[in-house]
C-alpha positions as CSV (number, residue, x, y, z in Angstrom):
1,M,-0.9,-14.0,-39.1
2,A,0.8,-10.6,-39.6
3,Y,0.0,-7.1,-39.9
4,T,2.1,-4.0,-40.5
5,I,0.9,-0.4,-39.1
6,N,2.2,2.1,-41.8
7,N,2.4,5.9,-41.3
8,L,2.7,6.0,-37.4
9,K,6.0,5.6,-36.1
10,D,7.2,6.3,-39.5
11,N,5.5,9.4,-39.7
12,S,7.6,12.8,-39.6
13,N,5.0,14.3,-37.5
14,V,5.1,11.8,-34.7
15,V,7.5,11.5,-31.9
16,I,7.9,8.7,-29.4
17,K,8.2,10.7,-26.2
18,E,8.6,7.7,-23.8
19,Q,8.6,4.0,-23.6
20,L,8.4,1.4,-20.9
21,G,7.7,-2.1,-21.5
22,G,5.1,-2.5,-24.4
23,F,3.8,1.3,-23.7
24,S,4.8,4.0,-25.6
25,V,3.7,7.7,-25.5
26,I,3.0,9.1,-29.1
27,E,3.2,12.8,-29.3
28,Y,2.0,14.6,-32.7
29,K,4.4,17.7,-33.4
30,E,1.5,19.6,-35.3
31,D,-2.3,19.1,-35.5
32,L,-2.3,19.0,-39.6
33,S,-6.0,18.6,-39.8
34,S,-7.2,22.3,-39.9
35,T,-10.2,23.1,-42.1
36,T,-10.8,26.9,-41.0
37,L,-8.9,29.6,-40.3
38,A,-9.8,29.6,-36.7
39,E,-8.7,25.8,-36.3
40,A,-5.3,27.0,-38.0
41,Q,-4.8,29.5,-35.3
42,S,-5.9,27.6,-32.6
43,N,-3.4,24.7,-33.7
44,F,-0.7,27.4,-34.4
45,F,-0.9,28.5,-30.9
46,M,-1.2,25.3,-29.4
47,S,1.8,24.2,-31.0
48,K,3.6,27.4,-30.0
49,S,2.7,26.8,-26.3
50,N,3.8,22.9,-26.3
51,M,0.0,21.9,-26.5
52,R,0.0,18.9,-28.6
53,N,-2.0,16.0,-29.1
54,K,-1.0,12.5,-27.6
55,Q,-1.5,9.1,-27.7
56,L,-0.8,5.7,-25.8
57,M,0.1,2.8,-27.7
58,I,0.7,-0.5,-26.1
59,E,2.0,-3.7,-27.5
60,L,0.7,-6.9,-26.3
61,N,2.8,-10.1,-26.7
62,N,0.6,-13.1,-25.4
63,S,0.1,-10.6,-22.2
64,E,-2.6,-8.8,-20.7
65,V,-3.7,-4.8,-20.1
66,T,-6.6,-3.4,-18.2
67,L,-7.9,-0.1,-19.6
68,S,-10.1,2.6,-18.6
69,A,-13.7,2.0,-20.2
70,G,-13.9,3.9,-23.5
71,A,-10.4,4.5,-23.6
72,M,-9.5,2.3,-26.7
73,Q,-9.6,3.8,-30.3
74,Y,-8.5,0.8,-32.3
75,M,-6.7,-2.5,-32.3
76,V,-5.0,-4.8,-34.2
77,G,-3.9,-8.1,-33.9
78,N,-5.0,-11.5,-31.9
79,I,-6.4,-9.7,-29.2
80,E,-9.7,-10.7,-26.9
81,M,-11.6,-8.1,-25.1
82,T,-13.5,-9.1,-21.8
83,S,-15.1,-7.0,-19.2
84,G,-12.4,-8.0,-16.7
85,V,-15.5,-9.0,-14.3
86,K,-15.7,-12.5,-12.7
87,G,-19.4,-13.4,-12.0
88,V,-22.2,-11.4,-10.7
89,G,-20.3,-11.0,-7.2
90,G,-17.5,-9.5,-9.3
91,L,-19.8,-7.1,-11.0
92,M,-21.4,-6.1,-7.8
93,R,-17.9,-5.1,-6.2
94,N,-17.2,-3.3,-9.2
95,I,-20.3,-1.1,-9.1
96,V,-20.1,-0.4,-5.6
97,S,-16.2,0.4,-6.2
98,S,-17.4,2.8,-9.1
99,A,-19.7,4.4,-7.2
100,A,-16.9,5.4,-4.4
101,T,-14.4,6.5,-6.8
102,G,-16.3,8.2,-9.6
103,T,-14.7,5.7,-12.1
104,S,-16.4,3.3,-14.7
105,A,-17.6,-0.1,-13.2
106,I,-16.2,-2.2,-16.0
107,K,-12.4,-1.6,-16.7
108,P,-12.1,-4.1,-19.9
109,L,-9.3,-6.5,-20.3
110,Y,-7.5,-6.9,-23.3
111,K,-5.3,-10.0,-23.9
112,G,-3.2,-11.8,-26.7
113,T,-1.0,-10.6,-29.0
114,G,-1.3,-7.2,-31.1
115,T,-1.3,-3.1,-30.8
116,I,-3.7,-1.3,-29.1
117,L,-3.9,2.5,-29.7
118,L,-6.0,4.7,-27.3
119,E,-7.8,7.7,-27.9
120,T,-5.7,11.0,-28.4
121,T,-5.4,13.6,-25.4
122,Y,-4.1,16.9,-25.1
123,K,-3.5,16.1,-21.2
124,Y,0.0,14.2,-20.4
125,L,0.6,10.6,-20.2
126,W,2.9,9.4,-17.5
127,L,4.1,5.7,-17.4
128,I,5.0,4.3,-13.9
129,D,7.1,1.3,-13.2
130,V,5.2,0.3,-10.0
131,D,7.6,-2.0,-8.2
132,N,5.9,-4.0,-5.5
133,D,4.5,-0.9,-4.1
134,H,0.9,0.2,-3.3
135,I,0.2,3.6,-4.8
136,V,-3.3,5.4,-4.6
137,I,-4.3,7.5,-7.4
138,D,-6.4,11.0,-7.4
139,D,-9.6,10.8,-9.2
140,G,-9.9,10.4,-13.0
141,L,-6.2,10.0,-13.7
142,F,-6.2,6.2,-14.6
143,L,-5.7,5.2,-18.1
144,A,-4.1,1.8,-18.5
145,C,-2.0,-0.8,-16.5
146,E,-0.7,-4.5,-16.8
147,S,-3.0,-6.7,-15.7
148,S,-0.3,-8.0,-13.2
149,L,-1.1,-4.7,-11.3
150,Q,-4.1,-5.4,-8.5
151,L,-6.6,-2.4,-8.8
152,A,-8.5,-1.9,-5.6
153,V,-10.6,1.0,-3.8
154,T,-8.7,2.4,-1.1
155,A,-10.7,4.2,1.8
156,R,-9.7,7.5,4.0
157,K,-8.4,7.0,7.1
158,S,-10.8,9.7,8.2
159,L,-14.4,10.9,7.2
160,S,-13.3,14.6,7.6
161,S,-11.1,14.1,4.4
162,A,-14.1,13.8,2.1
163,A,-16.1,16.5,3.7
164,L,-13.6,19.2,4.1
165,G,-10.5,18.4,1.9
166,G,-11.9,18.6,-1.4
167,E,-10.9,14.7,-1.9
168,G,-13.4,12.1,-2.3
169,L,-13.7,9.3,0.4
170,F,-12.5,6.6,-1.7
171,N,-9.6,6.4,-4.4
172,L,-8.6,4.0,-6.9
173,S,-5.0,2.4,-5.9
174,A,-2.5,0.0,-7.8
175,K,-0.7,-2.6,-6.0
176,G,1.9,-5.2,-7.2
177,K,4.4,-5.1,-10.0
178,G,3.8,-3.8,-13.2
179,I,3.6,-0.6,-15.8
180,L,0.8,1.8,-14.9
181,A,-0.4,4.5,-17.2
182,L,-1.9,7.9,-15.9
183,E,-3.7,10.8,-17.8
184,A,-2.3,13.9,-15.7
185,P,-2.9,17.6,-15.7
186,I,0.8,18.4,-15.9
187,P,3.8,16.9,-17.6
188,S,5.9,14.5,-15.2
189,E,8.8,17.1,-15.2
190,E,6.7,19.3,-13.3
191,A,5.6,17.1,-10.4
192,V,7.3,17.9,-7.1
193,V,8.0,14.5,-5.3
194,I,8.0,14.5,-1.7
195,E,9.5,11.8,0.3
196,L,8.2,11.5,3.8
197,Q,10.2,9.4,6.8
198,N,8.0,9.6,9.7
199,D,7.1,13.2,8.8
200,V,4.2,15.3,7.8
201,L,3.3,17.0,4.7
202,K,0.3,19.7,4.8
203,V,-1.2,20.8,1.4
204,D,-3.7,23.7,0.9
205,G,-5.7,22.5,-1.9
206,N,-6.3,19.0,-4.1
207,F,-2.8,19.0,-5.5
208,A,-1.8,15.6,-4.8
209,L,-2.0,13.4,-7.9
210,M,-0.4,10.2,-6.3
211,W,0.8,9.3,-2.9
212,S,2.0,5.9,-1.0
213,N,-0.7,4.1,0.6
214,T,1.4,3.8,3.7
215,L,0.6,7.5,4.4
216,D,-2.5,8.5,6.4
217,F,-4.4,11.0,5.0
218,T,-6.6,13.3,7.1
219,V,-7.9,17.3,6.7
220,E,-7.1,19.2,9.8
221,K,-7.2,23.2,10.5
222,S,-4.0,24.8,9.5
223,G,-3.7,26.6,12.8
224,K,-3.9,25.2,16.2
225,T,-6.9,27.1,16.9
226,R,-10.0,28.0,14.8
227,L,-8.8,31.6,15.2
228,G,-5.3,30.6,14.2
229,S,-6.8,29.2,10.8
230,A,-8.9,32.2,10.1
231,A,-5.8,34.5,10.8
232,S,-3.4,32.6,8.3
233,G,-6.1,32.6,5.9
234,E,-6.0,28.9,4.9
235,G,-8.4,27.4,7.0
236,L,-8.2,23.5,6.3
237,V,-5.4,21.8,4.9
238,N,-5.0,18.1,3.5
239,V,-2.4,16.4,5.6
240,Y,-0.1,13.2,4.8
241,R,1.4,11.7,7.9
242,G,3.9,8.9,7.9
243,T,6.3,7.4,5.7
244,G,6.1,7.4,2.0
245,T,5.7,9.4,-1.0
246,V,3.5,12.2,-2.5
247,W,3.3,13.7,-6.2
248,L,2.1,16.9,-6.3
249,A,1.0,19.3,-9.3
250,P,1.6,22.7,-7.9
251,L,1.0,24.7,-11.3
252,T,-2.5,22.9,-11.8
253,S,-4.5,25.6,-9.7
254,Y,-2.8,28.5,-11.5
255,R,-3.4,27.0,-14.9
256,N,-7.5,26.3,-14.2
257,S,-7.7,29.7,-13.0
258,L,-6.1,31.3,-16.0
259,F,-8.1,29.2,-18.3
260,Q,-11.4,30.1,-16.8
261,A,-10.5,33.7,-16.8
262,N,-9.6,33.8,-20.4
263,T,-12.5,31.5,-21.9
264,P,-15.4,33.3,-23.1
């Protein structure tokens, strides 16, 4: 059994931006499918502003990957797809987890030998080599991972974080060793990586994309007193305390406000 995918990697409009193991990030230089003047204008300005369609390609060699539900566009080869759920007990645990994290209860498992192409996106695709680590992921970022990684629900250390910090009470986490793919609002080159050694990081807003599970997350007043917090204009801040790493997206808030201000 053999197959050939033509006009993909050998397409002059396609660039392989990053590759890690069997995971490859494909980027399309331009959107060539304009059929109206409005689409042509939109595609022109998106291309000039580095806003390009991207796609994750996964090549399996007698291996397994877990995908976000609905992410697969097409696959070719000897690949079997299952629900990734073992029994009724597993399904119930997934349903509870999905309700807690806001993600799908079913994350399909693909195993075998072949090629999988995921849906295209204008967001940015990150490939992360998780090396015997435990990373907590912000809501909605998970796209795919090798099945060697254990996906689980991580609860907050404090109930105040859900009520006051703009974060959910639970988050998805990836533990172990393997490749993790995320769909992020910024390119990885713009992420600010802060490494804490028994120290404290305070963030005014929901800018953390990932953080080490070893860190304690709480929400606290920015000042020692309520009056001090009010005077600072900050109020409450998200606090990451301990030893570990936090990945921040400092430009996300600015881009969202700019987009909303210019959207009719």
